[in-house]
C-alpha positions in Angstrom: 0.0 0.0 0.0 2.8 2.4 0.9 6.0 2.8 2.7 6.3 2.9 6.4 7.7 6.2 7.7 11.4 6.0 8.3 12.0 2.5 7.1 12.2 3.0 3.4 10.3 -0.2 2.5 6.8 -1.4 2.4 5.9 -3.4 5.6 2.2 -4.0 5.0 -0.2 -4.0 2.1 -3.2 -4.4 4.4 -3.7 -3.1 7.9 -6.5 -4.5 9.9 -7.6 -2.7 13.1 -9.2 -4.9 15.6 -8.2 -8.4 16.7 -11.6 -9.9 17.4 -13.1 -12.6 15.2 -13.8 -10.3 12.3 -10.3 -8.7 12.4 -8.6 -12.1 12.6 -10.7 -13.5 9.8 -10.0 -10.5 7.6 -6.3 -10.8 8.3 -6.3 -14.5 7.4 -8.3 -14.0 4.2 -6.0 -11.2 3.1 -2.9 -13.2 3.9 -4.3 -16.2 2.0 -4.6 -14.0 -1.0 -0.9 -13.1 -0.7 -1.1 -9.7 1.0 1.3 -8.7 3.7 -0.9 -8.0 6.7 -0.4 -6.0 9.9 -3.0 -6.6 12.6 -3.4 -3.9 15.2 -5.1 -4.5 18.5 -5.6 -2.2 21.4 -5.5 -5.3 23.7 -3.6 -8.6 23.8 -5.5 -11.3 21.8 -6.4 -13.2 25.0 -8.2 -10.1 26.3 -10.5 -9.5 23.3 -14.2 -10.0 23.5 -14.1 -12.6 20.8 -11.5 -14.6 22.7 -14.0 -14.9 25.6 -17.1 -15.4 23.4 -19.0 -18.6 24.0 -22.0 -18.2 21.6 -20.9 -20.4 18.8 -21.6 -20.0 15.1 -25.2 -20.2 13.7 -25.6 -21.5 10.2 -28.2 -23.5 8.3 -26.1 -26.7 8.0 -28.7 -29.5 8.6 -30.8 -31.1 5.9 -34.0 -29.9 7.6 -32.8 -26.2 7.8 -32.3 -23.4 5.3 -30.9 -19.9 5.2 -34.5 -18.7 4.8 -35.7 -20.4 8.0 -32.5 -19.0 9.8 -33.5 -15.5 8.6 -37.1 -15.9 9.9 -35.8 -17.1 13.3 -33.4 -14.2 13.4 -36.0 -11.6 12.5 -38.4 -13.1 15.1 -35.9 -13.2 17.9 -34.9 -9.6 17.1 -38.4 -8.4 18.0 -38.5 -5.6 15.4 -34.9 -4.5 15.9 -33.3 -6.5 13.1 -32.4 -4.9 9.7 -33.8 -7.7 7.5 -31.4 -7.0 4.6 -28.4 -7.3 6.8 -29.7 -10.4 8.5 -30.4 -12.0 5.1 -26.8 -11.5 4.1 -25.6 -13.1 7.4 -27.9 -16.1 7.1 -27.2 -16.6 3.4 -23.4 -16.5 3.9 -23.2 -18.4 7.2 -22.8 -21.9 5.6 -20.0 -20.7 3.4 -18.2 -19.0 6.3 -18.5 -22.3 8.2 -16.8 -24.1 5.3 -14.1 -21.4 5.2 -13.4 -21.9 8.9 -13.2 -25.7 8.5 -10.8 -25.2 5.5 -8.6 -23.0 7.7 -8.4 -25.9 10.2 -11.1 -25.0 12.8 -12.3 -28.3 14.3 -15.9 -28.0 15.2 -17.4 -30.2 17.9 -18.8 -33.6 17.0 -21.5 -35.7 18.6 -20.7 -39.2 20.0 -21.2 -40.6 16.4 -18.6 -38.3 14.9 -21.2 -36.1 13.2 -21.1 -32.3 13.5 -22.8 -31.4 16.8 -25.6 -28.9 16.1 -27.0 -27.2 19.1 -30.4 -25.7 19.7 -30.0 -22.3 21.3 -32.1 -19.3 22.0 -34.2 -18.0 19.1 -33.5 -20.9 16.8 -36.3 -23.3 15.8 -33.9 -26.0 14.7 -30.4 -27.2 15.7 -27.9 -24.9 13.9 -25.3 -23.7 16.3 -21.8 -25.1 16.2 -19.0 -24.8 18.7 -15.3 -25.4 18.6 -14.2 -26.5 22.0 -17.6 -26.3 23.7 -18.0 -23.1 25.5 -14.5 -22.0 24.6 -15.6 -21.2 21.0 -14.2 -17.7 21.1 
């Protein structure tokens, strides 16, 4: 992108501010495309909100589920506070982001049969929440 002041050479092509889940994912994606990335965080990684998060990832992954049903559950749970267009993007893209995370090496929890463990959590009408390391998902 440019040259770092005082160093005379480019040190980063992409600078990501924020080391939560979104910042880390953006950094990984940029690096995967060949960019030199600098990640800037106000706090150590183990002190970010995402590190401590326990909610898991919701995605329509089961055969009896769909992004459309996920969207309806999200809008209903939001009690009028959800921007439908934004929620539609989230619900439509969630299965592909799950696939991306698996491709990056994230190991999601399995049930006792070795199948992906899908949890039923608040606001969801079907099992669609996955965790990586149980409540240590962050």
